[in-house]
Structure formats: structure tokens, C-alpha cells
C-alpha positions, 0 to 999 in steps of 0.5 A, a space after each residue: 500500500 502506497 502513502 497516497 493510497 492510505 492518506 489523502 482527502 477525508 471521506 467526508 470531503 472527497 465527494 465534493 472535489 474542487 468547487 465549481 467556482 475555482 474550476 470556472 475561474 481557472 478556465 476563465 484565466 486559461 482562455 482569457 475569458 470575461 469572468 461572469 462565473 464567480 460572484 465578485 465585483 471587478 471594482 472596488 468598494 466605497 472609498 470611505 470604507 477602505 479609508 476606515 480600515 486603513 486608518 485602523 491598520 496604519 494609524 490607530 494600531 488595531 492590529 492585534 487579536 480581536 475579541 472572539 465574538 467581534 470588536 464591540 463597534 462592529 457588533 453594535 453596527 450589526 445590531 443597528 443594521 439588522 434592526 433597519 433591515 426588519 430584524 430585532 435588536 440583537 445584543 452584540 455581547 450575547 447574540 452576535 458573532 463576527 466570522 470570517 465571511 458568511 461561509 465560516 458562519 455557515 460552517 460554525 453554525 453546522 458544526 456547533 449545532 448539529 450532531 451526527 445523524 441529524 438531518 438538515 433540509 436544504 432548498 436546491 439549488 444551493 450554494 455548494 458550501 452548504 452540503 459540504 458543511 452538513 457533511 462535515 457535521 456528520 449530518 444528512 441533507 434532505 432536499 426541497 427543489 425550487 422550480 420555475 413556474 409558468 411565470 418563470 418565478 422559482 417556487 417550492 411545494 409545501 407538501 414537498 417541504 413537509 415530506 422532507 421533514 422526518 423525526 431526525 430533522 434538526 434544521 432548515 437552511 434557507 437562503 433569501 435572496 437566493 443564490 443562484 436563482 435570484 428569488 426573494 422569498 415572499 412573506 407567504 412563503 416564509 410563513 410556510 417555512 416558519 410554520 414547519 419550523 415551529 410545528 416540528 421544533 426545528 432551527 432555521 439557519 437563514 443565509 441573508 448575504 444579499 439582503 439589501 440587493 433586491 429590485 423592482 419593489 421586492 422586499 427582503 423579510 428576515 424570517 427571524 422577524 416572523 412569529 415564533 422564529 426569533 428564538 429558533 433562527 440563526 441569521 447569517 450575513 456579511 458585508 462582502 456583497 453589499 459593499 463590494 469587498 468580497 475579499 474582506 471576509 467579514 460576516 456574522 451570525 445573529 441568534 438567541 444566546 442558546 444558539 449563539 453558544 453553539 455557533 461560538 463553540 465552533 467559531 473559537 476553534 475555526 478562526 477564533 477571531 477575524 481581521 481586526 482592522 477590517 472589522 473596524 472598516 466594516 463597522 463604518 460601512 454598516 453605520 454610514 453606508 446606506 446611501 452607497 447601498 441605495 446607489 449600488 442597487 440602482 446600478 445593479 438593476 440597470 446592469 441586470 436589465 442590460 445583460 438580461 436583454 442581451 441574453 434574451 436577444 441571443 436566445 437564452 430564456 431569462 428568468 429575471 432575478 428579484 434579488 442578488 446579482 445573478 441571472 439564471 437562464 434556460 439555454 436549450 435554444 443556444 445549446 441546440 445551435 452550438 451542438 452541445 448538451 447540458 449546462 457543464 458542456 455549454 459553460 466549457 464551450 462558452 469559456 473556450 470558444 467565445 471567451 465568456 465564463 458562466 456557472 453550470 448550476 447543475 452542481 447545486 442540485 442533488 439530482 444534477 438533471 434538475 439544473 442541467 437546462 440552466 446557466 448562471 451569469 453574474 452581473 456584478 461587473 463594470 459596464 465595460 466588462 459586461 459590454 465586452 461579455 455581450 459582444 463576445 456572446 453575440 457571436 453565438 448567434 451566428 
């Protein structure tokens, strides 16, 4: 037996391989493609936020370990931000934990609150980290599929949700606004989920990183604000998407003290604390950034409409997103024209032959066939980046 055959990736993580985001970004670099796959802006966040972090780093000496739950100024800013967004006034000391991005918050919540053999209900398509974190916790995923209705809007079946819940179910993992579909769960849909959580005594983990990126009069409602949900909800978010600083990795978990204890039990051994000067920059962003966010949402709505119109012209069946900065589109006509099959083959062909990278969303489903007819594009890019991508994609019409 060789060393390589005995040692390597653990059995828990081996099934997941390399994330699709890393794969498509690698292909984009290799083929010098416009990268509409990974959801990061190709522009800087606001100067006043970057200045606040630089000031903390260079002049205020905020360069040592922060408190494990987060610096007090950021905890206070998160609490106020959550209230303004429809949540409740969480205690920075007892109910807010600052994490290394929302991805660490997901892992800490799963590791801190789940036991081996527990089950977690996931709405699919799902952010790929969810399933891996469930596996790390030794739990089992159960799936409820979001499918487009006649109006193109993604929705779920209430009976499918009830069927997914068993006596071993401990948690429901929600993401709204939803990546990758762009769906904003309505109050009526959240009521259905809340009734299931209360009725079956489940914890709800709500990933709300796109909470402010909503369009066309849609409203994000934190599920923690619904009756019976405050005491059983862990609300996760971050500044990366809202303030265009995805590389900062400043996220948080808001939960009542008994759930926060579980989150912190894991967080203290994952990262303990996150970058101190960036936490101070994040505090300024949340406290002073409402004007920036309003302008960003208006810009993203315009970018969304521009890319959606171009994709429709090329032959994609566009599902106009209600939130986030992603467009999901059916590709049947385009794939038939190019002689390719499925989302993975199409995305590789677009990157290789047309110089535009996108994400094949079938990897976000338990049954990949559910998403094989779709492709995801990110529009969180400069106007010139989108125009170059559109120019290249138009060659697909020939």
C-alpha cells in the first residue's frame, strides 16, 4: 500500500472535489475569458470604507487579536443594521458573532449545532458550501427543489417541504435572496417555512448575504422577524456583497444566546477571531453606508436589465432575478445551435470558444438533471466588462 493510497482527502470531503467556482475561474484565466462565473465585483468598494480600515491598520494600531465574538463597534453596527433591515435588536455581547465571511458562519453554525445523524433540509439549488458543511457535521441533507413556474418565478411545494421533514430533522437552511436563482422569498412563503419550523421544533439557519440587493419593489423579510422564529433562527450575513469587498471576509451570525453558544463553540476553534482592522472598516460601512447601498442597487438593476436583454436577444430564456446579482437562464435554444448538451458542456464551450465564463448550476442540485437546462451569469461587473461579455456572446448567434 502506497502513502497516497492510505492518506489523502477525508471521506467526508472527497465527494465534493474542487468547487465549481475555482474550476470556472481557472478556465476563465486559461482562455482569457470575461469572468461572469464567480460572484465578485471587478471594482472596488466605497472609498470611505477602505479609508476606515486603513486608518485602523496604519494609524490607530488595531492590529492585534480581536475579541472572539467581534470588536464591540462592529457588533453594535450589526445590531443597528439588522434592526433597519426588519430584524430585532440583537445584543452584540450575547447574540452576535463576527466570522470570517458568511461561509465560516455557515460552517460554525453546522458544526456547533448539529450532531451526527441529524438531518438538515436544504432548498436546491444551493450554494455548494452548504452540503459540504452538513457533511462535515456528520449530518444528512434532505432536499426541497425550487422550480420555475409558468411565470418563470422559482417556487417550492409545501407538501414537498413537509415530506422532507422526518423525526431526525434538526434544521432548515434557507437562503433569501437566493443564490443562484435570484428569488426573494415572499412573506407567504416564509410563513410556510416558519410554520414547519415551529410545528416540528426545528432551527432555521437563514443565509441573508444579499439582503439589501433586491429590485423592482421586492422586499427582503428576515424570517427571524416572523412569529415564533426569533428564538429558533440563526441569521447569517456579511458585508462582502453589499459593499463590494468580497475579499474582506467579514460576516456574522445573529441568534438567541442558546444558539449563539453553539455557533461560538465552533467559531473559537475555526478562526477564533477575524481581521481586526477590517472589522473596524466594516463597522463604518454598516453605520454610514446606506446611501452607497441605495446607489449600488440602482446600478445593479440597470446592469441586470442590460445583460438580461442581451441574453434574451441571443436566445437564452431569462428568468429575471428579484434579488442578488445573478441571472439564471434556460439555454436549450443556444445549446441546440452550438451542438452541445447540458449546462457543464455549454459553460466549457462558452469559456473556450467565445471567451465568456458562466456557472453550470447543475452542481447545486442533488439530482444534477434538475439544473442541467440552466446557466448562471453574474452581473456584478463594470459596464465595460459586461459590454465586452455581450459582444463576445453575440457571436453565438451566428
